[in-house]
C-alpha positions in Angstrom: 28.9 293.9 40.2 31.9 295.2 39.0 33.3 295.2 35.3 36.5 293.7 36.8 34.5 290.5 39.1 32.6 289.8 35.1 35.9 290.2 33.6 38.0 287.9 35.8 34.9 285.3 36.0 34.3 285.5 32.0 38.4 284.2 31.8 38.4 281.7 34.6 38.8 278.2 34.1 35.4 276.7 35.3 33.6 279.2 32.8 35.8 278.6 29.8 35.2 274.3 31.2 31.5 275.9 31.2 31.2 276.9 28.3 33.2 273.8 26.3 30.1 271.8 28.2 27.9 273.7 26.7 29.5 273.4 23.5 29.8 269.8 23.9 26.2 269.5 24.7 24.9 271.4 21.6 27.0 269.5 19.5 25.9 266.5 20.6 22.2 267.3 20.4 22.4 268.5 16.9 24.5 265.4 15.9 21.4 263.4 17.2 18.9 265.5 15.6 21.3 264.9 12.3 21.4 261.3 12.8 17.8 261.1 13.2 16.9 262.9 9.9 19.5 260.8 8.1 17.8 257.8 9.4 14.2 258.8 8.4 15.6 260.0 5.1 17.6 256.4 4.6 14.2 255.2 5.5 11.9 256.8 2.9 14.8 255.8 0.6 14.4 252.5 0.7 10.3 252.8 0.5 10.9 254.5 -2.3 13.3 252.2 -4.1 10.9 249.4 -3.6 8.1 251.0 -5.5 10.0 252.7 -8.0 11.1 248.6 -9.1 8.1 247.6 -8.7 6.8 250.2 -11.5 9.9 249.5 -13.3 9.2 245.6 -13.2 5.3 246.6 -14.5 6.3 248.4 -16.8 9.3 246.1 -18.1 6.3 243.1 -18.6 3.9 245.5 -19.5 0.9 245.2 -17.0 -1.4 247.4 -16.4 -1.0 250.4 -13.8 -4.2 249.3 -12.3 -2.1 246.3 -11.0 0.2 248.4 -8.6 -2.2 249.2 -6.1 -3.1 245.8 -5.1 0.9 244.4 -5.4 1.6 247.1 -2.9 -1.0 245.7 -1.3 0.5 242.7 -1.8 3.8 243.6 -0.8 2.9 245.5 2.3 1.2 241.8 3.6 4.5 240.4 3.1 5.8 242.7 5.5 7.9 245.0 3.4 7.3 249.1 4.8 6.2 251.1 1.7 4.7 253.5 3.6 1.0 255.2 3.3 1.9 257.5 0.1 3.2 257.0 -3.6 1.2 253.7 -3.4 -1.8 255.0 -6.1 -2.2 254.3 -10.1 -1.2 258.0 -10.5 1.9 257.7 -8.9 2.6 254.8 -10.5 2.2 256.5 -14.1 4.7 259.5 -12.4 7.2 257.2 -11.1 6.7 255.6 -14.9 7.9 258.4 -16.3 10.8 259.6 -14.3 12.3 256.1 -15.3 12.1 256.7 -19.0 13.7 260.2 -18.7 16.2 258.7 -17.0 16.8 255.7 -19.4 16.7 258.4 -22.4 19.0 260.6 -20.7 21.2 257.5 -19.9 20.6 256.8 -23.7 21.0 260.1 -25.6 24.5 260.3 -23.6 25.8 257.0 -24.6 24.3 257.9 -28.7 26.7 261.5 -27.6 29.6 259.9 -26.7 29.9 257.1 -29.6 32.0 257.6 -32.0 30.1 256.1 -34.6 26.2 254.7 -35.0 24.8 252.1 -36.8 20.8 251.9 -36.9 19.5 248.7 -38.5 15.3 248.6 -39.7 14.5 244.5 -40.1 11.2 244.0 -42.2 9.9 242.0 -39.3 7.3 243.5 -36.6 7.5 243.1 -33.0 4.8 241.9 -30.5 2.8 244.6 -30.9 3.2 244.7 -34.4 4.9 247.8 -34.5 8.6 248.1 -36.3 11.4 247.2 -35.0 14.7 249.2 -35.1 17.7 248.2 -33.5 20.3 250.2 -32.5 24.4 249.4 -32.3 27.1 251.9 -31.0 30.7 251.7 -32.0 
């Protein structure tokens, strides 16, 4: 083939249209893959959110982490999609740790941004026989 023939074909309208079709096809395939990955992440995020909510409720109500596994099984029996990971006691403890870290960071930020901090100590004890402290910010 002559070089001029190849250059002529490369500049032809048909070749340009074929290149655009190829670009559109590749872009569509990429978009489909990206959408599929986003859907998977969305499903995984929803599952993790349910598990974190369960652990948060456990922590707030002072329940044992050993109850976490059977509650997850109950949620599955009710038709909730929790996946197959993070359904054990160790995962519950890890979730509780990260929940507490986020809470601590939020409280620390509020304290740093507060103009005045007042700490009141009462002579009473809470339900666990520990001193009760109340912190108010202004």
